[in-house]
ROROSE-627428 format. One record per residue: z negated, x negated, y negated of N, C-alpha, C in turn; residue number from 1. Coordinates in steps of 0.05 Angstrom, whole numbers, always signed. Layout:
[atom [Z; X; Y]; [Z; X; Y]; [Z; X; Y]; NUM] ...
//
This chain:
[atom [+859; -2491; +384]; [+861; -2477; +409]; [+849; -2449; +405]; 1] [atom [+827; -2446; +392]; [+815; -2420; +388]; [+834; -2401; +373]; 2] [atom [+848; -2412; +353]; [+866; -2395; +338]; [+888; -2385; +356]; 3] [atom [+899; -2402; +374]; [+920; -2394; +392]; [+910; -2372; +411]; 4] [atom [+886; -2375; +422]; [+875; -2356; +440]; [+871; -2329; +426]; 5] [atom [+863; -2329; +401]; [+861; -2304; +386]; [+888; -2291; +382]; 6] [atom [+909; -2307; +377]; [+936; -2296; +374]; [+945; -2283; +400]; 7] [atom [+936; -2294; +422]; [+944; -2284; +448]; [+927; -2259; +456]; 8] [atom [+909; -2251; +439]; [+894; -2227; +444]; [+865; -2230; +454]; 9] [atom [+856; -2255; +457]; [+828; -2259; +465]; [+811; -2255; +441]; 10] [atom [+791; -2238; +443]; [+774; -2231; +420]; [+748; -2247; +419]; 11] [atom [+737; -2254; +442]; [+711; -2268; +442]; [+715; -2298; +444]; 12] [atom [+727; -2309; +423]; [+733; -2338; +421]; [+720; -2348; +396]; 13] [atom [+707; -2371; +399]; [+694; -2383; +376]; [+702; -2412; +374]; 14] [atom [+703; -2422; +350]; [+708; -2451; +345]; [+682; -2466; +347]; 15] [atom [+681; -2487; +363]; [+657; -2503; +365]; [+657; -2524; +344]; 16] [atom [+641; -2521; +324]; [+639; -2541; +303]; [+627; -2567; +315]; 17] [atom [+642; -2588; +314]; [+634; -2613; +327]; [+644; -2617; +355]; 18] [atom [+657; -2596; +365]; [+670; -2598; +391]; [+651; -2594; +415]; 19] [atom [+662; -2597; +438]; [+646; -2593; +463]; [+625; -2614; +466]; 20] [atom [+630; -2638; +456]; [+609; -2659; +458]; [+584; -2651; +443]; 21] [atom [+587; -2640; +419]; [+564; -2631; +404]; [+549; -2609; +418]; 22] [atom [+564; -2591; +431]; [+551; -2570; +447]; [+534; -2581; +469]; 23] [atom [+545; -2600; +484]; [+530; -2613; +506]; [+506; -2628; +496]; 24] [atom [+510; -2643; +474]; [+488; -2659; +463]; [+465; -2642; +453]; 25] [atom [+471; -2617; +445]; [+450; -2599; +436]; [+435; -2586; +460]; 26] [atom [+444; -2592; +484]; [+431; -2582; +508]; [+440; -2555; +517]; 27] [atom [+462; -2545; +506]; [+472; -2519; +515]; [+485; -2522; +542]; 28] [atom [+486; -2500; +558]; [+496; -2503; +585]; [+527; -2507; +586]; 29] [atom [+535; -2521; +607]; [+563; -2525; +613]; [+568; -2518; +642]; 30] [atom [+591; -2508; +648]; [+599; -2503; +676]; [+615; -2526; +685]; 31] [atom [+612; -2534; +711]; [+628; -2556; +721]; [+658; -2548; +722]; 32] [atom [+674; -2568; +719]; [+703; -2564; +721]; [+710; -2557; +750]; 33] [atom [+725; -2536; +755]; [+732; -2529; +783]; [+749; -2550; +796]; 34] [atom [+744; -2554; +821]; [+760; -2574; +836]; [+781; -2559; +853]; 35] [atom [+801; -2573; +860]; [+822; -2561; +878]; [+810; -2559; +906]; 36] [atom [+818; -2539; +921]; [+809; -2536; +948]; [+815; -2561; +964]; 37] [atom [+795; -2571; +978]; [+798; -2594; +994]; [+795; -2621; +980]; 38] [atom [+793; -2621; +954]; [+790; -2645; +939]; [+761; -2655; +940]; 39] [atom [+757; -2681; +942]; [+730; -2691; +944]; [+715; -2686; +918]; 40] [atom [+689; -2680; +920]; [+673; -2673; +897]; [+658; -2697; +888]; 41] 
//
């Protein structure tokens, strides 16, 4: 995915070694997934 984003012109893209799970397990911050308007949270 990061390679595709770079090809599309995004410059500040990094590959997460170990994926998003490793990022979360290391205690780094995550933003909640946005919900659709009116959807229960």
